[in-house]
ZAMARGU-4260 file (C-alpha; in steps of 0.2 Angstrom, whole numbers, plus 5000, padded with zeros to 4 digits):
<rodrens>
0) 4856/5278/5027 | 4864/5288/5041 | 4883/5289/5040 | 4891/5282/5055 | 4909/5279/5061
5) 4914/5263/5070 | 4929/5253/5074 | 4940/5268/5077 | 4954/5266/5090 | 4949/5276/5105
10) 4965/5288/5104 | 4960/5294/5086 | 4946/5306/5083 | 4944/5302/5065 | 4953/5293/5050
15) 4960/5310/5045 | 4969/5312/5061 | 4976/5294/5061 | 4979/5289/5043 | 4998/5289/5038
20) 5003/5298/5054 | 5001/5283/5066 | 5002/5265/5061 | 4989/5253/5067 | 4996/5241/5080
25) 4980/5229/5079 | 4968/5224/5066 | 4955/5228/5078 | 4959/5246/5077 | 4955/5247/5059
30) 4944/5263/5055 | 4927/5260/5046 | 4914/5272/5040 | 4900/5274/5028 | 4905/5292/5025
35) 4918/5295/5012 | 4923/5312/5020 | 4928/5303/5035 | 4943/5296/5025 | 4958/5306/5020
40) 4964/5305/5002 | 4977/5292/5003 | 4995/5297/4999 | 5002/5280/4996 | 5012/5279/5012
45) 4997/5271/5022 | 4999/5253/5026 | 4983/5248/5016 | 4988/5258/5001 | 5007/5256/5000
50) 5007/5242/4987 | 4994/5250/4975 | 5000/5261/4961 | 4988/5275/4964 | 4992/5284/4947
55) 4983/5269/4939 | 4967/5271/4950 | 4960/5284/4938 | 4956/5295/4952 | 4945/5283/4962
60) 4955/5286/4978 | 4952/5305/4976 | 4935/5308/4968 | 4918/5305/4974 | 4910/5308/4957
65) 4904/5293/4947 | 4896/5293/4929 | 4886/5278/4929 | 4882/5261/4937 | 4888/5244/4931
70) 4875/5232/4922 | 4870/5218/4933 | 4860/5203/4927 | 4855/5188/4938 | 4849/5170/4932
75) 4833/5168/4942 | 4827/5150/4947 | 4815/5143/4960 | 4821/5148/4977 | 4830/5164/4971
80) 4823/5181/4973 | 4831/5196/4965 | 4826/5214/4970 | 4832/5231/4966 | 4831/5241/4982
85) 4835/5259/4987 | 4849/5263/4998 | 4838/5265/5013 | 4833/5247/5013 | 4835/5240/5031
90) 4845/5225/5024 | 4859/5236/5016 | 4874/5237/5027 | 4871/5220/5036 | 4887/5213/5028
95) 4899/5226/5035 | 4906/5244/5034 | 4918/5251/5021 | 4936/5252/5028 | 4944/5263/5014
100) 4940/5279/5005 | 4936/5270/4988 | 4924/5258/4996 | 4916/5273/5006 | 4914/5283/4990
105) 4906/5269/4981 | 4894/5266/4996 | 4890/5285/4996 | 4886/5285/4977 | 4875/5271/4973
110) 4856/5275/4972 | 4849/5257/4970 | 4857/5240/4974 | 4854/5223/4968 | 4849/5211/4982
115) 4849/5192/4979 | 4841/5181/4992 | 4843/5162/4991 | 4831/5151/5000 | 4831/5132/5001
120) 4842/5123/4989 | 4841/5132/4972 | 4850/5128/4956 | 4867/5137/4954 | 4865/5156/4951
125) 4875/5167/4940 | 4877/5186/4943 | 4885/5195/4929 | 4892/5212/4932 | 4897/5221/4917
130) 4908/5237/4917 | 4901/5254/4911 | 4912/5255/4896 | 4929/5262/4891 | 4932/5279/4899
135) 4917/5278/4911 | 4918/5278/4930 | 4904/5268/4939 | 4899/5264/4957 | 4889/5248/4961
140) 4882/5239/4976 | 4877/5220/4976 | 4871/5210/4991 | 4870/5191/4991 | 4861/5183/5006
145) 4854/5166/5011 | 4840/5162/5022 | 4843/5150/5038 | 4848/5133/5033 | 4849/5136/5014
150) 4861/5127/5003 | 4866/5137/4988 | 4880/5141/4975 | 4882/5158/4967 | 4895/5163/4953
155) 4898/5182/4952 | 4907/5186/4935 | 4915/5203/4931 | 4918/5208/4913 | 4919/5222/4901
160) 4928/5239/4901 | 4929/5254/4911 | 4932/5259/4929 | 4922/5252/4944 | 4922/5255/4962
165) 4909/5244/4971 | 4904/5234/4987 | 4899/5216/4988 | 4889/5211/5003 | 4888/5192/5007
170) 4876/5188/5022 | 4877/5169/5026 | 4863/5166/5038 | 4863/5154/5053 | 4865/5136/5048
175) 4866/5139/5029 | 4880/5134/5017 | 4885/5146/5002 | 4897/5141/4989 | 4903/5157/4981
180) 4914/5160/4966 | 4919/5177/4961 | 4929/5180/4944 | 4938/5195/4938 | 4938/5193/4919
185) 4940/5211/4913 | 4945/5218/4897 | 4963/5224/4897 | 4959/5243/4900 | 4948/5239/4915
190) 4951/5245/4933 | 4941/5238/4947 | 4943/5242/4966 | 4930/5232/4976 | 4926/5228/4994
195) 4919/5212/4999 | 4910/5212/5016 | 4906/5194/5022 | 4897/5189/5038 | 4895/5171/5043
200) 4881/5167/5055 | 4880/5154/5068 | 4885/5136/5062 | 4885/5143/5044 | 4898/5138/5031
205) 4906/5149/5017 | 4916/5141/5003 | 4923/5155/4993 | 4934/5155/4977 | 4941/5171/4970
210) 4949/5171/4952 | 4958/5186/4945 | 4963/5185/4927 | 4959/5201/4918 | 4960/5220/4919
215) 4974/5233/4920 | 4972/5235/4939 | 4961/5224/4951 | 4961/5228/4969 | 4949/5218/4981
220) 4948/5220/4999 | 4938/5206/5008 | 4933/5206/5026 | 4925/5190/5035 | 4916/5193/5051
225) 4908/5179/5061 | 4891/5183/5069 | 4890/5168/5080 | 4899/5152/5086 | 4902/5137/5074
230) 4905/5147/5059 | 4917/5140/5045 | 4925/5149/5031 | 4936/5143/5017 | 4943/5157/5006
235) 4953/5151/4991 | 4960/5162/4977 | 4969/5161/4960 | 4978/5175/4951 | 4987/5176/4934
240) 4996/5192/4931 | 5003/5197/4914 | 5015/5211/4909 | 5011/5227/4918 | 4995/5220/4926
245) 4992/5223/4944 | 4982/5211/4954 | 4979/5214/4973 | 4970/5204/4986 | 4968/5210/5004
250) 4959/5199/5017 | 4955/5201/5035 | 4947/5186/5044 | 4940/5193/5060 | 4936/5179/5073
255) 4925/5186/5087 | 4916/5171/5092 | 4921/5154/5099 | 4922/5137/5090 | 4924/5145/5072
260) 4936/5139/5059 | 4945/5148/5044 | 4956/5141/5030 | 4964/5153/5017 | 4974/5148/5002
265) 4978/5160/4988 | 4990/5156/4973 | 4997/5168/4960 | 5007/5165/4944 | 5016/5180/4936
270) 5024/5182/4919 | 5030/5197/4909 | 5039/5213/4914 | 5030/5223/4927 | 5018/5209/4931
275) 5013/5212/4950 | 5003/5203/4962 | 4999/5208/4980 | 4992/5197/4994 | 4989/5203/5011
280) 4982/5191/5023 | 4976/5196/5041 | 4968/5185/5054 | 4962/5192/5070 | 4958/5180/5084
285) 4949/5191/5098 | 4949/5186/5116 | 4931/5179/5115 | 4936/5168/5101 | 4941/5152/5110
290) 4943/5135/5101 | 4947/5144/5085 | 4956/5134/5071 | 4964/5144/5057 | 4977/5143/5044
295) 4982/5155/5029 | 4994/5151/5015 | 5000/5161/5000 | 5010/5154/4986 | 5017/5163/4971
300) 5025/5156/4955 | 5036/5168/4946 | 5037/5162/4928 | 5048/5176/4920 | 5060/5189/4924
305) 5053/5207/4928 | 5038/5201/4938 | 5036/5204/4956 | 5025/5196/4970 | 5022/5204/4987
310) 5015/5193/5001 | 5012/5198/5019 | 5003/5186/5030 | 4998/5192/5048 | 4991/5183/5063
315) 4985/5192/5078 | 4980/5181/5093 | 4972/5189/5109 | 4968/5172/5118 | 4978/5156/5121
320) 4963/5145/5121 | 4963/5140/5103 | 4964/5124/5093 | 4977/5129/5081 | 4983/5145/5071
325) 4996/5147/5058 | 5002/5156/5042 | 5014/5154/5028 | 5020/5162/5012 | 5031/5156/4998
330) 5037/5164/4982 | 5048/5155/4969 | 5051/5149/4951 | 5048/5132/4944 | 5053/5117/4955
335) 5068/5110/4946 | 5065/5093/4953 | 5048/5092/4946 | 5054/5098/4929 | 5068/5085/4930
340) 5056/5071/4934 | 5044/5075/4920 | 5059/5077/4907 | 5066/5061/4913 | 5050/5053/4907
345) 5052/5060/4890 | 5041/5075/4891 | 5049/5090/4882 | 5053/5105/4893 | 5040/5117/4887
350) 5026/5104/4890 | 5034/5100/4907 | 5033/5118/4912 | 5015/5119/4907 | 5011/5104/4917
355) 5019/5111/4933 | 5008/5127/4931 | 4992/5117/4929 | 4997/5107/4944 | 5000/5123/4954
360) 4983/5129/4951 | 4974/5112/4951 | 4971/5113/4970 | 4961/5128/4968 | 4951/5124/4952
365) 4946/5107/4959 | 4936/5116/4972 | 4925/5124/4959 | 4910/5112/4959 | 4903/5118/4942
370) 4911/5108/4928 | 4907/5121/4914 | 4914/5135/4924 | 4930/5125/4929 | 4933/5120/4911
375) 4931/5138/4905 | 4943/5145/4918 | 4956/5131/4914 | 4955/5136/4896 | 4958/5154/4901
380) 4973/5149/4911 | 4979/5139/4896 | 4978/5154/4885 | 4988/5164/4898 | 5001/5151/4897
385) 5002/5152/4878 | 5006/5171/4879 | 5024/5169/4882 | 5025/5150/4878 | 5028/5145/4896
</rodrens>
């Protein structure tokens, strides 16, 4: 694939001239490129890197050398086609373009990609991505796509050890509906820096749930781009950070067509010294995106001292012809009124606290339509709660 540069502000000749020296005033100016050398090595002062502990990235933001690729397996059923394609396949790149050096490095490094096509109404599909192993650095590429008017559910599970930089493309065709669940259930040593490129077609629907539970450092940058009017995207997320664990979610929902909707809700719980979550939510409503309806909300529940949650919602509107738009963020400890209510009914304090946390995540977990997956994640959260006896 020929490297190209798009999305650059007119006054900048390249990312190397603009990164760190001139802050962006609009999400529409975000620099994107397939070419890793178009991006300067981040210093940590840039807006899109300032919350990420770069010393823990194991060189992903500096090097373009990778040792291996992750192992990818897919459950194939009727209506599901799995292909291993070369990087010059014409479908690669339909989802979007990398917006940082790590994503561009992973894009430049992969030799083959796993491409999953969903047609009709297939049974739920599970894609398992396994890390390369402790001490090994890997680059990967996965694309999930629907055909027009398809109805499908896909679960992408990440697990194992090692360091991974990858790109996930999600192409939701016109009139189709995709339920997508992406889980990060890594071993304690794992580092994962991923980029999700999501495009939603005309009258298409995406229902996405992102779950972050494992790993030493997990940083996911997601971009939703509408490709026609009538698109609908719901993005839900859940994160549970333990001591010294860094979980980061960055989202950009780019409304460029009229009559589209988006709803974003992410919830994080934190416990232990050095536990850190980061949520950056950007919504851009361009001048052409009339009748847009959008809302984004991030909630963080701090369970112990020594934990930190950073939350930055942003909303940029270029037209006044919208239905509604809003954003909100809230970070706090247990709700004393809820605890008092439960204890007044004879429930011990430790059990009451567990009920509050379960209720906090219940809104997200209830959106997972696969009972076995939902129960497994509930059990994983219960195990997290038992670590410090919350």
